[in-house]
N, C-alpha and C positions, 0 to 999 in steps of 0.2 A: 655553457649550457644552452641547448636549443630552446627557443620559445615558439609557441604556436598560437594561432588565433582561429577559433571556430565560431561558426554561426549556427543557431538552432535551425532544424528543418521543420519544426512544428512544436505545438504546445499541447500538454495533457489537460483534459477536463476530467476531473476525478470526483468520486463521491466523498473523498476525504479532503476536508477544507482546512485542516490544520494538522500539525505534525503529531500531536498526542493522539494515540489510538490507532495509528496506521500499523498494520501488521509488519513485523520486522523482516519478513521475507515474502516474495511473491508466492502464490499458490496456496497460501494458508487459509485465505478467506475467499471461497468460491464465488460469492455474490458481490465481491468488490469490483464493480465495473468501471471502466474509464473509456474515454474517447481520445484518440490522438488526431488532432487537427493539423494536417500538413499545411505548410505555407503555400500560397497560391502559385509560387514558382515551381512547385513539384506537382506536375499534372498526372493524369491517368497512366501515362506511359511509364512513370517511375514505379508503379506498383503492379505492373502487368506480370502475371504469374505468381504473385504473392498469395493469392487465394488458394493455391495448392498446398500451403503449409498450415499446420494446425497451431503452431506456436512461433513466437518471434523473440529475438533478443532485442531489447530496447536499451540503448545507451543514452543516459540523461545526466543532467546537472543537479546536484543538491543545492538548489538556488537559495534555500533558507539558511544555509550554514556558511555561505561565502564570507560573511563578515566576522565569523567566529574563529577563523584560522583552523589549524590542524594540530594533532597531538601525536607524538611518536609512540606513546603507549595509551591503550584504551581499555575499558572495562566492559567486555561483552555481557549483555543481559543473560545469555545462556550459561555463564559461569557465576551467576548470582550477583553481578555488579560489583564484586570486590577484587577479583583476580585480574591483574593487568597482563596484557599481551601486546605484541607489536602491532601497529596499525595495519601493516601489510598482511597480518594473519587474521584480519577481521574484515567485516563489511561496514565498519563505522562510516558515517557521512563526513566525519571530520578528518579529511585526507589532504595530502599535499596538493593534489588536484581533485576538486570535489566532484568526481565522476561516479555515477551509479550504473549498474547493469542488472537488468531484470529479464527473466524469461516469462512471458505471459501468453495466454491463449488468444489467438486471433479468431474472433467470432464472426466478423463480416467486414466488408469494405464498402463504403457508401460514397457515391459521387454526389456532392452538393454544389449549389451555385457558388458557395464560398470556397470550395475546394474539396480535396479528398479527406475522408474521415475513416480511421481504422477503429473498429469497435473491439475492445479488449476485455478479457475477463481474468479473475483471480489476481488482481493488481495490488501493488504496494506503493502507488504514486500519490504524492501530494498534488492537489489542484494547482494548475498553472506551471507545472514542471516543464522546463525546456528540454526538448529531445534533440540529441545530436546525430543519432544514426539508428537505422533499423537493419537487422539481419535475420534471415530465416533460421529457425532452429532445425538442426539436422540430427535426427535421432541416432543414426549409425555412428556419429562421431561425438555428439554432445552428451549422450547418455552412456556413461562408462560404468559397467557393472562392478568392476573391481576398485573403484575410486574410494578413497578415505575422506571422511569429513571432519577430521580433527576433533575438536571439542563439541562440534554440532553434527554428529554422525547420524542422528535419527531425528524424525520430525518432532517438533515440540508437543508435549502432552497437553491434552485438554485439562485446564486447571479449575475451571469454574462451571457451575450450573447457573443458567440464566432464566429468570422468571419475570413476568410483566404484571404490574399492578393493573387494576381494571381500567383506570384512566389511560395509562400508557398503551394498553392493548387497543383501546378505541382510537387513540391518536395514531397508532401504527397502522391500523386498518385504513384510516383516512389518507395517510401518507402513501400507502401502496396504491390506492386508487388514483391519487394525484400524480404520482411519479411513474406509475406502471412498472414498478420494480418490486422485487421481493425484499422489502425493507426489513421485515422481522428476521428473516434468515441472515441478512447482512449484520444486523445488530447482534444476534446470537453468536455467529461465527467470529465476530470481532471481539466481543466481551469475554467469551469463554477462554480466550488465550490470556486474559488478564493483562490489559495494556499498561498497568502501573509500572513504574520503575521497580527493579528487582528488590531493592531494599524496603519497599513498601508492601510487597506481596506477603501473603499469609497474615496480614494484620486486618483487624476489624475495628472501625471507629465510626463516628457519626458523620464523617465528611461525605458530602455529595459531590460526585465527579461529573464532568461534562465534556463533551466533544461535539464538533460540528460535522454532520453528515448531510450530503445533498443540500437541501434548503432549510434544515431544521437543526436545533440544538437538542442533543440527547443527554439525559440526566439519569444517573444510576447510583446505587449505594451498595456497599459490601455488607453481607450478613454472615451469620454463623454457618458452619458446615459448607464452606466454599461455595456460597450462593451469592449471586448478584440479583438485585431487584431493580428492574428498569422503572424509573419513577415518572418519566414523561418525555414527550417529543414536542417541542414548541418551535414554531416557525421563526426564523431569524431574518434580519434585515440586511444580511451580507450580500 
């Protein structure tokens, strides 16, 4: 069996600071922004002409699952978390080679003293994700109208309504001013897909859930009638 060794070409800086809560596919959360910081060895000439493309294919490493190995059978969330299928029929991060592939929007290309930065939108990347390659998205060949999507043939439905308590709304307003980002829309788009494991969905209890976004910890609770109440955004020390 052939063995290969690859080096990353850059690192992702993402609004998602931990695995829990990351959308399960790219394109689902429009306000999930990220930056791809290319290594200094890849200069301006490496991205010449890239600004003519609206979207990119990003090949990356599932760096947080490396030590957990892989499974020949997995349980996709779209099938309720109970039905098993083969790993190669899924996009599970627990793969023989932990490689990911996402198509994302290219917002802009910035030249900094530290190197080239690609600004990306509608992402599903964990912060500090190593990137192996970039390729332009070609609509005439990459968007196939007759393609079948197996068990995931349609976009996931919006499962939850999201509301903010008064304190959370005030904290959200402050975060938007501090970060100059549409924080509220990011929170709504992320939570309305219900990031809980499939076996926990449709359940209501007193548990308070949390995830890290940008520089704050987000806390929320599930209520009756498929409603989420955002309880607060507190600055973290990460």
